Structures are given as C-alpha cells and as structure tokens.
N, C-alpha and C positions, 0 to 999 in steps of 0.2 A: 205246119201240118204235122211234123213228127211228134210234137208234144200232144196234140189233140187225139191222135189215134192210139197212143200208148201201146198196149200189147194186143191190139186188135188187128186182124187181117186187113190190110189197107184196102183191098178190093171190096170187102164188106163195109168198111168205114165210109168209103166214097159214095156208096149207094144211099147213105143216110144224109148226105150233104145237100143243102139247098142253094148255097151260094155259088153262082156260076163261076166266079173268079177262082174259087177253090177247085172246082172240078176241072176247069181249064188248066190250072197249074198242075194238078195231079196228072191229067192226061199227057201233058207235055213231059213231065218227069218220067212217066211210064215209057213214052217213046224214046227218050234219051237212054234209059236203063236197058230197054230191049235192044236198041242199036248197039250199045256198048257191049252187050253180051251175045250178040249175033243171033238173036231170036226175034220173032214177031211179037207184037204186043199181046196177042192172045196166048202165045206160049209163055210169056212172062207172067201173065195172070195164072196160068196153070202151075207154073213153077212156084209162085207165091203161096198158092193153096197147098201145094206139096210140102213146102217149108213148114207151114203151120201144122201139118199132119205128121211131119217127120223131124221134129226139132232135135238137134244134136246137143249132147251135153258138152261141156268143156273138154272132158276126157276124150270123147269121141272125135271132136274137132282136132285135138292134139294128135290123136292116133292116125287120123286121115285129114291132113291139112289142106286138101284140095278145096277149092271154092264149092259151095253147095250146088251151084248151077251145074258144075261138071258132074257131080254125083247124080243129080236129077237127070241130066242128059243120058248118062250111062244106064240108070234104072229104066228110063223111058225106052231106050233102045232094046233092053232085055225083054221088056213087056211087049214089044212089037214084033 
C-alpha cells in the first residue's frame, strides 16, 4: 500500500480503491495507528489531513522534535 499512495493523502487514496482487500487492510491499519496514538479513527483522519496541510521541513522537525501528533493535539486544543 505504501508504494501505491506515494505522496497522496492516504484517506483520499483509499476512497479511490475498489479492491475490498485493500480497504480492509487500510481500515485495520488506521485502527492500529489510532490506538497506538490514543485517538479515535476519525481523529486520526483529521490528523492526517492536518499533516498534509502543515508539512514540516527537516529544519522545523529538528527545531521541534516532538511527534507531529503531539503538535496537532496542542494546536487543536488552542483552537477549542
């Protein structure tokens, strides 16, 4: 799956897939990633969209080495 989506938002990519095996595997992966990061699957989807809209450069990541999901959660809390 990683090779086929390239530099595309994975949630946009999956909407174009017709093979049920791929969508099943993708949904399972989303569930695992959401659980590992302490968020619901819908929150993970929102996080992934945020990542594509707020891509960090290498210099930015080196200046703030926190995982992007932590930065997203902080930004989300400031907006609420």
